[in-house]
C-alpha positions, 0 to 999 in steps of 0.5 A: 126579249126572246133570249131574256125570256129563255134565260128566266125560264132556265133560272126557274127550272134550275131553282126547281131542280135544286129544291127537289134535291135531298139537301134542299128538302132537309134545309127547308124541313129544318127551317120550318122546324126552327120557325115553329120552335121559335113561335112555340117558345115565344108563345110559351114565354108570353103565357109564362109572363102572363101567369107571372103577372097574374100570380103577382097581381101586377096586371097594372103597372105600379106608378113608380114616381108616386112611390118615390117622389117627395115634395121638398121645401126650403128649410127656412119655410119649415118651422120645425126644421129651422128650430132644430138647426138653430138649436144645433148652431147655438150649441156648437160654440159650447160643444167646441169649447168643452172639447178643445176644438174650434168651430173652424175645425167643425166646419172644415170637417163638414166641408170635407164630407164628414157627417158632423152636421147631420149627427149634431142635427139628429142629436138636437132632434131628440125630444124629452132629454135634459140639457145636462144629458144633451151635453153629455151626448154631445161630448160623446159624439165629439169623442167619436168624431176624434176617434174617426179622425175627422179633426186630424190636422193633416186631414183638415189641411187637405184642399183641392188647391194643394192636391190637384192644382191647375190641371185638366179636369179629366185628370181628377176622374176617379180620384179624391182631390178633396173637393170642398162642399158647402155646409148646409147648417149655415153659420160657418162665416165663410163666403161659399157658393151654396143653394138653399138648404132643404127641410129634411127634418120634417115629417114622421118618419123624417123626410130624409129617412123616407127618401132613403127607404125608397132609395133602398127599395127602388134604387131611385127617388125624385125630389120635387122642388129641391132647388127653387127658381132663384137657385136654378137661375143662378146656376144657369148664370154661373155656367153661361147657359143663356146668351142674347139673341136678336133684339136683346132677347135671352136665348138658351145657348147650344152645347157648343156655344156653352163649351166655348164660353166655359173654355174662355173662362177656364181652358183646363175644363175637359169636355167630350161628346160620348153620344151624338148631341150630348156634351159632357163638361167635367167641372170638378177640379176647376177653380172657376166652376167647381164651387158653383157645381157643388153648391147643389150639395147644400140641398142634398147633404142630409140625404147623402149622409143618411145613405152612407150612414151604415158604411161611415159608422163602420169606418168608411169615408166618402168623397165627391167623385164627379161634378158634371154639366151635361147639355143635350142638344136637339136631336141628341141620340139615346144613351146605352144602358149603364151604371155609374159604379159597381162598388156597392154604396154610391149616389148620383144626383141629376138636376135639370136646369130647364123643364124636361118633357118626354120628347126632350130627353129625360132620364130612364131607369130600370128600378131595382137593378141596384140590388145586383151590386149590393154586397150585403145580399146573397146572389139569390136575394139580389136577383129576387129583389131586382126582378120583383121591382121590374115586375111591379113597374113593368120595366123601365120608367121615365122621369117625364111622361108628357108635357103637363107641368102643374098638377091639374084639378081634374086629377092629372099628375105632373108629367114634366121633369121640372127644373130644380127637381132632383133625380137621385140614384143609387150608383148601381141603378141602370139608367140612360138618357133618352133621345132629345126629339125636340127642335127647341132649346137644349137641355142642361143637366147638373150631375153630382156623384158620391162614392167611397174613398176605398172604392172609387168609380167605376169599381169594376173592369171595363168588361163588367161595364160592357156586360152590364150594358148588355144586361140592361138592354136585355132586361129592357127588351124582356120587360117591354114584352112582359108589359105587352102580354 
């Protein structure tokens, strides 16, 4: 004990001698100055951000989902939308006969993501024009379609079966394999897997135009009720998401079980776990599962074509670039911030096939970040719009804030991202999936992506994607601090 005490006192003495040296004093002085500088910088940043909030009058964060949420109803339940669609369908045979087309050519172009359905529907939405003038406009519209190559025989003969065949679905990533989508006007005469079309023609402005305006400003929209319970149940059945447990009860399968079920029906479906607890199944290119995955397009089609209208009018072409099923098991980790494409125009739709509460891993978005990749804007305007959106919302926003499913009479808002509600993002919007902190059933998410044929995703280098991940993390941290001061 005496030796140990002497050794300890010797170490203390040597430490005191070292601290008395000029080198140690200089180091202590620099450390103190650095700490003081950091504290001063933090205080200055806090004061600056506080004054920014006051100047912008954004002391209270804007409720993003109140701005970008839209209640969507089936087209059959809205008399005006149904009437417009009936009018367009009834005019189709005469339009084709006058212009040397077959109705099959029209539906073939629609299934290859050409905007013929929406443009015909828009023409029949116009009021106060005579039947003769409407026919003249229809003929002019067909002339434009022909000039754009929508009815080219070689183009209409392209199909996934003769372009892609039966291969690993991972081979289709970033390539246009001519995935056929279901038409939304109906009347094609084909047996095609399809969800219930939505009433996009209702309201003033039209619902699709109001949703597109929100998408332009914020980079995201939330379409409440896009899929009904019947469509959600059918998709769950098609992907084998439910199994039978004890006593014959229906139980949700875990990600690994769904993966084995999918593989038993189509061994060419590629799958992978890119973060712990999440299984990504690539369904585009699978003859068995691709039709069910793209059935969602029938409900989304008018918004998709409205979003790409400016580019398509300039001669651009779009294709369905991804169809994924993502299953987040309990305890799945949070994803890194990322974007889907940096090529300008693009669209990503996320549809949960079960209710998602805050602790079950909803999506989180950084609104306004899509502006950073808008080729139409100068650099200064890109940054201004991005920061303006983030300042308004106080940073990242989550699609679920609690566990309340229905709107209550006391004024409470729906806090759950319900099954069938579609989160639609501009492909340049930074987003991530949060951790699934629950110990209950897994969360399945159906994802469709649309991109330009001349700018397939991600339309940038790997280094740029990594830089965007770091930028997303920095913006999230900065605006957490902004919200706190």
